[in-house]
N, C-alpha and C positions, 0 to 999 in steps of 0.2 A: 504493499499500499504507500511505503513511504519512498520508494525507489521507483523510477520511470525507466531504469534498465535492469538487465538480468544480473542479479547477485551470485556469486559462488562462493560457497563455505566450504571448507575443508574441515571435516569433524571425525571424530574417532570413538567409537564403544568400548575402547580399552582403557580408557580413562575416565574420572569422575573429576567434577570441580566441588569440593568442599569450602562453602563460605564462612569465612570468620569475620567479626565486626570490621579488622581491618581489611581484609583483602581474599582472593579467592586462592584456594591450595588446590594444586593438581595431585589427585591421587591416583597410584597406578591400580588398575583392577582387571588384570589380565588373567588368564587361565580359567576360564568358565565355558560352559557349553554353548552351543548357537543359541538355543533357546533364550538363555540369559542374555546373549547379546543382542537379540531381536528388540527384548524389552528395554534394555539400554539405549537401542537405536530410537525406539518411540520417543524418550526422554530428550534426545538429541533434535529430532524433527520439532517436537512440541516446542522446543526453545527457540529453534531457526524459524518457526511459524510465529510464534511470539513476537520476537525482536523484528520480523521483517513485516508483519501484518499481510503476508501471504498465504490465503488458503492451501496451495499445494507446493510441493517441493517433486523437483527430478532427482533421481539418485543415480550417480555413476559410482560404481562399486567395483573394486579389483578382487581378485582370486576368491577367498574364503567370505569376503564381505558381500558378495553376490548371493550368496546362501543365506547370510544374514538377513540380507534386504528380502529375498523370497519369503524366508519364515514370519519377517514382520508382516508382511503383506498377508500371508495365510491367517496369520492369528489376528491381526487388528483390520486388516481391508485395505483396500487402495482408494478410498474417499479423499485421502490426504496427498497422494501419490499421483501426479501426473503421466510418469513413464520413468522406466527402470533400465539402465544401460549397465552392463556387466562387463568385464575385462578378465579374461584368464580363468573363468568360474568354473570348478569341478562339479556342473550341474548333475551328472551322474555319478559322483563322487570319485575319490583317488583309488588308484588301483596299482598292483606290483611293487616295486622296490620303493615307490614313492609312499605307499600305504605301509609297507614293512617298517620302515624307516622314521616315520613321519614324528613320531613323539621324541626322536633322538634329537631332532633340530626344531620341534614345536611344541607345543603344550598338549598333553595326554587328552584331556575332554574334547578340545577341537578336533585333534587327530582321529578320535574315536565316532565322532560325528560325521565327519567327511568321508570316512570309508564307505567304499560302494556298497559294501554288504550292511551296511548299519540300520538301523532302526530309523534314525533321522531322516537319512537319504531316500529309504522306501515311504516313509511319511512326507516327506516333501515332496514326491514324486507323485505320491498317489492322489494329491488334492487337486483342485482345478488352478488352472494356471489363471493368474488375475487378468481382468478384461480391460488393460491398460497396454499402449506399447511396449514391447520388450524388445531390446536390441542387444545381443550377444556377441562379442567379439571374439574369436579364438584364434589362437596362436598354434602355428604347425610347422615343421621342418626340422624338429630334434627326434633321433631315432629314440624310442621308449620300449624297451622289452619286446622289440621286433614290431612295433607300431609307431605312427607318428603323433606328436604332440608338441607343447611348448617348453618341454624337460621337466615339467610339474603336472600336467594335467594333459592326458590324451586326448587328441583330437574329437574323437566318438563322444568322449565323457565329459566334454565342453559344451557340446551342443543340447539345445533347449527345445523341443518340439513345439511350435505355435509362438515362438520368437522368431524375429528376423536376424538370422545368423550369419556373421561375417566371418570372412577366414582372412587372416594374416599371415603369409610366408615369411618365414626369418632362420635364424641360425641360433644355435646356443653356444656358449663357450664356458672353460671350466667354472669362471668365476662370473658369468652375466648369463644364465639362462632365460632364454625369451620370455618366459613367464613374467621376469621382472621387467626386463627390456621393453617388454609393451608399452611401459609407461614412458621411456624415453623418447619423447617428441623427435629430438634429432635424430634417432636411429629410424623411427617409425613413424613419421608424421602422417601416414594414412591412418593410425588409430587417432589421432587428434582431429582427423577431418571426418571420420563416422561419429566421434562423439558429437562435434559442434554439429554436423547435418542433423543428429538424430535430437538434438536438445531443440535446434530451429526448425524442425521438420514442419511443424504447424504453420509457422509465420510464413515460411518458404512458401507452402500450397496457399496460403490465403494472399500473397503478393501474385504468384501465378494466376490465380482466379481473376483477381482485380485486373490483370493486363489483358 
């Protein structure tokens, strides 16, 4: 309401703000299951809507964040979300060596939920796809257990039925898997263009109709 231009806010469900009489203190609150993160995401979105006066938000989520956003939509509905854009999200779960060694480098509860054979993934994908525009950006080009993917998520498990799926071809190196490099605008500017187009698609369509 207060802004005449789009406003982008980077937020995280990994931290909470604890208010003191003098200031705000950031409290690290990692290592939870995805259901808990979905509840925290609601708090984040409620705060954003309150301070901006906007009734809806567009969510752009990377990796597990896409699962958190989908779970949020499953629990709370899509009345306050205009569209969802995910990048490198394991919509069908993680498999193979990544699943086997996930909790070595990640958090045990998160890894358990993200496993392709988990109750969480089954529950998430057995529900209805929300009736909002969904854009899924998938990385491929890295060999993973004899299949292709982004070095973390295999290509087939990154796809989401009912969404617009975009395929980005790239490469992996020892210290820079495509999974994280998808966020590197200099290396993969096409990802930025997909996100930009997805966000502005309603305006683009309206301008085309007006002309």
